[in-house]
C-alpha positions, 0 to 999 in steps of 0.5 A, a space after each residue: 907289051 912295049 905299049 904299056 912301058 914308059 919310053 922315058 925312064 930304063 925299066 927294071 924288073 919292078 916297073 915291068 911287074 907294076 905295068 903288067 898288073 895296072 894293065 892286065 886287062 889290056 894284055 889278056 884282050 883275047 881272054 876278056 873275049 873268051 871269058 865273055 863268051 862262057 856260060 856261067 857254069 863254065 866260069 863256075 869251073 873255071 873259078 874252082 879250077 884257080 881256087 884249087 889244086 888237084 882238081 879231078 873230076 870227083 872233086 868236082 862233082 863233091 863241090 859243085 851242086 850240078 848232075 853228073 851229066 851237067 858236069 861231064 857236058 861243061 867239062 867237055 866244053 872247056 876241054 873242046 874249047 882248049 880252055 882245059 887240059 886233062 893231065 896224065 895224072 887224071 886232073 884238070 888244068 887251066 891250058 894258059 897261065 894268064 887266064 888263071 893269073 889275070 883271074 887272080 889279079 882282077 879277084 885281088 884287086 876288085 874283090 870278085 872275079 868278073 862276071 
């Protein structure tokens, strides 16, 4: 964090927020690497989770045009990679809020999610 903040001024909350937003790629370098290793279907499922709340298996099944076995395969893959978790409410959530924040910022700034 200190490498992206200016050294010649006292940083208040607004400066920190601005610098974080402008340098989000640098901050989430791990997620850039992980994102690059995901399949198109895994990325699509993650984006679906970013854009929706209370994600159940049925919601994914009803909104994505894949066979049940394909959905199960990629959900299991994301669970095994530690990218998503299955909660006691029987919902899938992203394990790291930084991934969600990075994707939202990229979409807001670029008009699209990363490929």
